[in-house]
C-alpha positions as CSV (number, residue, x, y, z in Angstrom):
1,M,-38.2,-11.5,-39.6
2,T,-35.7,-14.3,-39.0
3,H,-33.4,-14.2,-36.0
4,K,-30.4,-16.3,-35.6
5,P,-30.6,-18.8,-32.7
6,Q,-28.4,-18.6,-29.7
7,I,-25.0,-20.3,-29.7
8,K,-23.4,-21.8,-26.6
9,I,-19.8,-21.6,-25.5
10,P,-18.1,-23.6,-22.8
11,A,-17.4,-21.3,-19.8
12,T,-16.9,-21.3,-16.1
13,Y,-18.2,-18.6,-13.7
14,M,-15.7,-18.1,-10.8
15,R,-15.1,-16.0,-7.8
16,G,-11.5,-15.0,-7.3
17,G,-10.8,-12.8,-4.2
18,T,-13.4,-10.1,-4.1
19,S,-14.2,-10.3,-7.8
20,K,-16.2,-12.6,-10.1
21,G,-15.8,-13.3,-13.8
22,V,-16.6,-15.5,-16.7
23,F,-13.6,-17.8,-17.6
24,F,-13.0,-19.2,-21.1
25,R,-10.4,-21.3,-22.7
26,L,-9.2,-19.6,-25.9
27,K,-9.7,-22.8,-28.0
28,D,-13.4,-22.9,-26.9
29,L,-14.2,-19.4,-28.3
30,P,-15.8,-19.1,-31.7
31,E,-13.0,-19.0,-34.3
32,A,-13.7,-15.3,-35.1
33,C,-13.2,-14.5,-31.4
34,Q,-9.9,-16.4,-30.9
35,S,-7.9,-13.3,-32.0
36,P,-8.1,-9.8,-30.5
37,G,-10.4,-7.5,-32.2
38,E,-14.0,-6.3,-32.7
39,A,-15.6,-9.8,-32.8
40,R,-14.0,-10.8,-29.5
41,D,-15.0,-7.6,-27.8
42,K,-18.6,-7.9,-29.0
43,L,-18.8,-11.4,-27.7
44,L,-17.6,-10.6,-24.3
45,L,-19.8,-7.5,-24.0
46,R,-22.8,-9.6,-24.9
47,V,-21.8,-12.3,-22.4
48,I,-21.6,-9.8,-19.6
49,G,-24.7,-7.8,-20.7
50,S,-23.1,-4.6,-21.8
51,P,-23.5,-1.9,-22.8
52,D,-26.4,-1.3,-20.5
53,P,-27.8,2.2,-20.1
54,Y,-29.7,1.0,-17.0
55,Q,-26.3,-0.1,-15.5
56,K,-27.8,-3.4,-14.2
57,Q,-26.5,-6.0,-16.8
58,I,-29.7,-7.8,-16.4
59,D,-29.3,-9.5,-19.8
60,G,-25.9,-11.0,-19.1
61,M,-23.6,-12.5,-16.5
62,G,-22.3,-9.2,-15.1
63,G,-23.2,-8.0,-11.6
64,A,-23.4,-4.3,-12.4
65,T,-20.2,-3.4,-10.5
66,S,-16.6,-3.2,-11.7
67,S,-15.8,-6.3,-9.5
68,T,-18.3,-8.4,-11.3
69,S,-18.0,-7.1,-14.9
70,K,-15.0,-9.2,-15.8
71,T,-13.8,-11.8,-18.3
72,V,-10.8,-14.1,-18.5
73,I,-9.3,-16.0,-21.4
74,L,-6.7,-18.7,-20.8
75,A,-4.5,-20.3,-23.4
76,E,-1.5,-22.5,-23.8
77,P,1.6,-20.7,-22.5
78,T,3.6,-18.6,-25.0
79,Q,6.5,-18.2,-22.5
80,P,8.9,-21.0,-21.4
81,D,8.5,-22.4,-17.9
82,H,4.9,-21.2,-17.6
83,D,1.7,-23.1,-17.4
84,V,-0.8,-20.8,-19.0
85,D,-1.3,-17.4,-20.6
86,Y,-3.9,-15.3,-18.7
87,L,-5.6,-12.5,-20.5
88,F,-8.0,-10.2,-18.6
89,G,-10.8,-8.1,-20.1
90,Q,-12.5,-5.5,-17.9
91,V,-16.0,-5.0,-19.5
92,S,-17.5,-1.5,-19.3
93,I,-21.0,-1.6,-17.8
94,D,-22.6,1.2,-19.7
95,K,-20.3,1.8,-22.7
96,P,-19.5,-0.5,-25.6
97,F,-15.9,-1.4,-24.9
98,V,-13.6,-3.9,-23.2
99,D,-10.5,-2.5,-21.5
100,W,-7.4,-4.7,-22.0
101,S,-4.9,-2.3,-20.4
102,G,-4.4,-4.0,-17.0
103,N,-4.6,-7.1,-14.9
104,C,-7.1,-8.3,-12.2
105,G,-5.2,-9.4,-9.2
106,N,-8.2,-10.9,-7.4
107,L,-9.1,-13.2,-10.3
108,T,-5.6,-14.4,-10.4
109,A,-6.4,-16.8,-7.5
110,A,-9.1,-18.3,-9.7
111,V,-6.8,-18.5,-12.7
112,G,-4.6,-20.9,-10.7
113,A,-7.5,-23.2,-10.0
114,F,-8.9,-23.0,-13.5
115,T,-5.5,-23.8,-15.0
116,I,-5.3,-27.0,-13.0
117,N,-8.9,-28.0,-13.6
118,S,-8.6,-27.4,-17.4
119,G,-5.5,-29.6,-17.8
120,F,-2.9,-26.9,-18.5
121,V,-0.7,-28.3,-15.6
122,A,0.9,-31.7,-16.2
123,K,-0.6,-34.4,-13.9
124,D,2.8,-35.4,-12.5
125,R,3.1,-31.8,-11.1
126,I,-0.1,-32.1,-9.2
127,P,0.4,-33.7,-5.8
128,E,-2.1,-36.0,-4.2
129,N,-2.1,-33.8,-1.2
130,G,-0.3,-30.5,-0.7
131,T,0.2,-27.4,-2.9
132,C,0.4,-27.1,-6.6
133,T,2.5,-24.2,-7.9
134,V,1.0,-22.6,-11.0
135,R,3.2,-20.2,-13.1
136,I,1.0,-17.8,-14.9
137,W,2.0,-15.4,-17.7
138,Q,-0.2,-12.3,-17.3
139,A,-0.5,-11.3,-21.0
140,N,-2.0,-7.9,-20.4
141,I,1.1,-6.6,-18.5
142,K,3.6,-9.2,-19.6
143,K,4.5,-10.3,-16.1
144,T,4.8,-13.6,-14.2
145,I,2.5,-14.4,-11.3
146,V,2.8,-17.6,-9.2
147,A,-0.3,-19.1,-7.6
148,H,0.1,-21.7,-4.8
149,V,-3.1,-23.7,-5.0
150,P,-4.1,-26.2,-2.3
151,I,-4.7,-29.8,-3.5
152,T,-6.6,-32.5,-1.7
153,N,-6.9,-36.1,-3.1
154,G,-5.5,-34.9,-6.4
155,E,-8.1,-32.1,-6.9
156,V,-8.2,-28.4,-6.2
157,Q,-9.3,-27.7,-2.6
158,E,-11.8,-24.9,-2.7
159,T,-13.4,-25.1,0.8
160,G,-11.6,-24.0,3.9
161,D,-11.5,-21.6,6.8
162,F,-9.6,-18.7,5.3
163,E,-11.5,-15.5,5.7
164,L,-11.2,-12.6,3.4
165,D,-12.9,-9.3,4.2
166,G,-15.2,-8.5,1.4
167,V,-16.2,-12.1,0.8
168,T,-19.0,-13.5,3.0
169,F,-18.0,-17.1,3.3
170,P,-14.6,-18.7,4.2
171,A,-12.7,-20.8,1.6
172,A,-9.3,-22.4,1.0
173,E,-6.4,-20.0,1.1
174,V,-4.5,-19.4,-2.2
175,Q,-1.2,-17.5,-1.9
176,V,-0.4,-15.3,-4.9
177,E,3.1,-13.9,-5.7
178,F,3.4,-11.0,-8.2
179,M,6.9,-11.2,-9.6
180,D,8.6,-8.0,-10.7
181,P,5.2,-6.3,-10.4
182,A,6.1,-3.0,-12.1
183,D,3.4,-2.7,-14.7
184,G,4.7,-2.7,-18.3
185,E,7.9,-1.0,-19.5
186,G,9.7,1.9,-17.8
187,S,10.2,3.2,-14.3
188,M,8.2,2.1,-11.3
189,F,7.7,5.8,-10.6
190,P,7.2,7.1,-14.2
191,T,7.7,10.7,-13.3
192,G,11.0,10.0,-11.5
193,N,9.6,11.3,-8.2
194,L,8.2,9.5,-5.1
195,V,5.8,12.5,-4.7
196,D,4.7,14.9,-7.3
197,D,2.6,18.1,-7.4
198,L,-0.3,17.1,-9.5
199,E,-2.3,20.1,-10.9
200,V,-6.0,19.2,-11.2
201,P,-8.2,21.9,-12.7
202,G,-11.1,22.7,-10.4
203,V,-9.5,20.8,-7.5
204,G,-6.1,22.4,-7.0
205,T,-2.5,21.2,-6.8
206,L,-2.4,17.9,-5.0
207,K,0.5,15.9,-3.6
208,A,0.5,12.6,-5.4
209,T,2.4,9.3,-5.5
210,M,2.1,7.8,-9.0
211,I,3.4,4.2,-9.2
212,N,3.4,1.4,-11.8
213,A,3.3,-1.7,-9.6
214,G,0.5,-4.3,-9.9
215,I,-1.5,-1.7,-11.8
216,P,-0.8,2.0,-12.5
217,T,-2.1,3.8,-9.4
218,I,-2.4,7.5,-8.3
219,F,-2.3,8.0,-4.6
220,V,-3.4,11.3,-2.9
221,N,-3.9,12.2,0.7
222,A,-7.5,11.9,1.9
223,E,-7.4,15.2,3.9
224,D,-6.3,17.1,0.8
225,I,-9.6,16.3,-1.0
226,G,-11.8,16.6,2.1
227,Y,-12.0,13.0,3.3
228,R,-10.8,11.0,6.3
229,G,-10.0,7.6,4.7
230,T,-12.9,5.9,6.6
231,E,-15.5,6.4,3.9
232,L,-17.7,3.6,2.7
233,Q,-19.1,3.1,-0.8
234,D,-22.2,5.2,-0.5
235,D,-20.3,8.1,0.9
236,I,-18.5,8.4,-2.5
237,N,-20.7,6.7,-5.1
238,S,-23.8,8.6,-4.2
239,D,-22.0,11.9,-4.8
240,P,-21.8,12.8,-8.5
241,K,-19.5,15.7,-7.8
242,A,-17.1,13.5,-5.9
243,L,-17.0,10.9,-8.7
244,A,-16.4,13.7,-11.3
245,M,-13.6,15.0,-9.1
246,F,-11.9,11.6,-8.9
247,E,-12.2,11.1,-12.6
248,T,-10.6,14.5,-13.2
249,I,-7.7,13.5,-10.9
250,R,-7.4,10.2,-12.7
251,A,-7.3,11.7,-16.1
252,H,-4.7,14.3,-15.3
253,G,-2.6,11.8,-13.4
254,A,-2.7,9.4,-16.4
255,V,-1.3,12.2,-18.6
256,K,1.5,12.9,-16.1
257,M,2.3,9.2,-15.9
258,G,2.6,9.0,-19.7
259,L,-0.2,6.5,-20.0
260,I,-2.2,8.8,-22.3
261,Q,-1.4,11.8,-24.4
262,N,-4.3,14.0,-23.4
263,I,-7.2,13.8,-20.9
264,E,-9.8,13.0,-23.5
265,E,-8.2,9.6,-24.0
266,A,-9.0,8.7,-20.3
267,T,-12.6,8.0,-21.4
268,N,-11.5,4.9,-23.3
269,R,-9.1,3.7,-20.7
270,Q,-11.3,3.3,-17.6
271,H,-9.5,0.3,-16.1
272,T,-6.1,2.1,-15.7
273,P,-4.8,4.0,-13.9
274,K,-6.6,3.6,-10.6
275,V,-7.0,6.5,-8.2
276,A,-6.8,6.0,-4.4
277,F,-6.7,8.1,-1.3
278,V,-4.8,7.4,1.9
279,A,-4.9,8.4,5.6
280,K,-3.4,7.6,8.9
281,P,-5.1,4.9,10.9
282,S,-8.5,5.7,12.5
283,D,-11.4,3.8,14.0
284,Y,-14.3,3.1,11.7
285,V,-17.0,0.6,11.0
286,S,-16.8,-1.5,7.9
287,S,-19.6,-2.1,5.4
288,S,-20.4,-5.4,7.2
289,G,-20.7,-3.7,10.5
290,K,-17.3,-5.0,11.8
291,S,-15.5,-2.5,14.0
292,I,-12.0,-1.7,12.7
293,G,-9.7,-0.1,15.3
294,A,-6.8,2.3,14.5
295,G,-4.5,-0.3,16.1
296,D,-5.7,-2.9,13.6
297,V,-4.1,-1.3,10.6
298,D,-1.0,0.6,9.5
299,V,-2.8,2.8,7.0
300,L,-6.3,3.5,5.5
301,V,-6.8,3.3,1.8
302,R,-9.9,3.8,-0.4
303,A,-9.6,3.1,-4.1
304,L,-11.9,3.7,-7.1
305,S,-12.3,1.2,-10.0
306,M,-14.2,1.9,-13.2
307,G,-15.4,5.3,-11.8
308,K,-16.8,4.0,-8.5
309,L,-15.4,3.4,-5.0
310,H,-14.5,-0.3,-4.7
311,H,-16.3,-2.3,-2.0
312,A,-13.1,-3.7,-0.8
313,M,-9.7,-3.5,-2.6
314,M,-8.7,-4.5,-6.1
315,G,-5.9,-7.2,-5.9
316,T,-3.6,-5.2,-8.3
317,A,-4.2,-2.0,-6.3
318,A,-3.2,-4.0,-3.1
319,V,0.1,-4.8,-4.9
320,A,0.5,-1.1,-5.6
321,I,-0.3,-0.2,-1.9
322,A,2.2,-2.8,-0.6
323,T,4.9,-1.7,-3.0
324,A,4.5,2.0,-2.3
325,S,4.4,1.4,1.4
326,S,7.8,-0.4,1.1
327,V,9.5,2.7,-0.4
328,P,10.3,5.4,2.2
329,G,8.8,8.8,1.3
330,T,5.8,7.9,-0.7
331,L,2.4,9.1,0.5
332,V,1.4,5.5,1.3
333,N,4.6,5.0,3.3
334,L,4.3,8.3,5.2
335,A,0.6,7.6,6.0
336,A,1.7,4.2,7.4
337,G,4.2,5.9,9.7
338,G,7.2,6.1,7.4
339,G,10.4,4.1,7.5
340,D,11.4,0.7,6.0
341,R,8.8,-2.0,5.9
342,T,8.3,-5.3,4.1
343,H,4.5,-5.6,4.7
344,V,1.5,-3.5,5.4
345,T,-2.0,-4.0,6.8
346,F,-4.4,-1.5,5.4
347,G,-8.0,-0.8,6.1
348,H,-10.5,-0.7,3.2
349,P,-14.4,-0.4,3.2
350,S,-15.0,-4.1,3.9
351,G,-12.3,-4.6,6.5
352,T,-8.5,-5.1,6.4
353,L,-5.9,-6.8,4.3
354,R,-2.2,-7.7,4.9
355,V,0.1,-7.6,1.9
356,G,3.8,-8.0,1.6
357,A,6.3,-6.5,-0.8
358,E,10.0,-6.3,-1.5
359,A,11.5,-3.2,-3.1
360,K,15.0,-1.9,-3.5
361,E,16.8,1.1,-4.9
362,V,19.4,0.4,-7.6
363,D,21.3,3.2,-9.2
364,G,18.8,5.7,-8.0
365,Q,15.8,3.8,-9.4
366,W,13.4,1.9,-7.2
367,T,12.3,-1.5,-8.3
368,A,10.0,-4.1,-6.8
369,T,11.1,-7.8,-6.8
370,K,7.7,-9.2,-5.7
371,A,4.5,-8.7,-3.8
372,I,2.6,-11.4,-2.0
373,M,-1.0,-11.7,-0.8
374,S,-3.5,-14.4,0.1
375,R,-6.8,-14.8,-1.7
376,S,-9.3,-17.5,-2.2
377,A,-11.3,-18.8,-5.2
378,R,-14.2,-21.0,-6.0
379,V,-16.1,-22.3,-9.0
380,L,-19.6,-20.9,-8.9
381,M,-21.0,-22.5,-12.1
382,E,-19.6,-24.4,-15.1
383,G,-21.1,-25.4,-18.4
384,W,-22.0,-23.1,-21.3
385,V,-22.8,-19.5,-21.6
386,R,-25.3,-18.6,-24.4
387,V,-25.4,-15.5,-26.7
388,P,-27.4,-14.6,-29.8
389,G,-25.8,-16.0,-32.9
390,D,-25.6,-12.5,-34.5
391,T,-23.6,-11.0,-31.6
392,F,-20.3,-10.8,-33.5
C-alpha cells in the first residue's frame, strides 16, 4: 500500500492571553484550503489532532482543552483602514468539525503581534520604540478590534512584567479594544429584556441575562443552580450531570436568543453561545493556590467553553461580562452591586481580571461602544506544521 508523504505548511504557534493556537497566513495554506469549506476544515482538524475519541489530541498541536484547540487564519484586509482580516476557527476535540461562529478574544492579542511580524503593517507605522496600533477586522463577527502592541528597537516586545492570572509567566502588556462589540446583527439583548425567565427542562425556570457582546453569552445566578461562584474546574468538569445541565441551559438559551432554530442544532454550534454563572463576591482560593478576597473583586463569574468549565476566562466572555456589568439591571450588574459602572473586576478560577466597557441606552435600546482589556502574547514556535498529504 502506498501512502502519501507529509506536506509542510508555514505556521506559528502562539499564546494569546490564556489561550494557545496555530496561526497561518491565508496565502500559505494549500490552494484547496484557501477558501472556506470541507478541505480547510479537514486540514485544521488534522493540524490540531481532531477528532480524537481519547480527547488528548496526542497526534496534533492541540492541548486537549478548549483554550488550546484553536486555529487562526490571517489575510490581507478586506475593509478600508484596517491592517488585517482575522478569522478564528475553534476546533472540536472529539468531533469532526470546526466552529466558525465566534471570535477568540484572548488570541486577539497574539493577532496584533503576528500582524506586525508578518508584514501586514506598513513599516512607516511601526515606531522604533513605543506602541504600534493594529486595526483588526474580525471576520467571524464582522467587527473592528484595535490592539496596542509594544515595540522595542523596531520589533514586537514580548517580554515584560505584566502578570495575567491563568498564565504562569509575566510578559509585555497588550491593550485590546473591542469596538462596537455587540456580536453580529440585531440587538445587544436579543430578547429585548435585560433579564428573562428561561425555561430549562429538568432544571426549572431560571433568571437569565442573554447578551450579544464580545460573544453571545447566557448568564444565570450561581445560587439558582446550586453553586456559589467559587468553583474551580474539577468541581464542574468531573461531574457529568453538571456538564449535561449546563449544555441543556446553553441549548435552550441559544434557541431563545435566536441563534438556532431548535435545541438539536446546538450540537453543531459548540463555540457559541457561552454559558456562565455569577455570584456576589466571596473569599476563595484560586487554582494556583492564590487567595482571592471578597474585597478584591466586584463579582464572581465562572464560564463554560466547549462544554467544560474554563480554567480562567475567555476574552470574548470577559467583554460580555464587562458590557453586561455596565447595564443597570442585568444579573451581572446586580451581582456586582448594581448601579452605573464603566469597569468591573471579576473573580474567575485562576484569579481576577479587570475589564472596562462603555454602554449607553438609545431610543430604549442598549448598545456598547467599546470594551477594553489587557492581555499578553508570545510566539512559542515558528516554522512549519506537517500533516499527511491525503488529509484534505
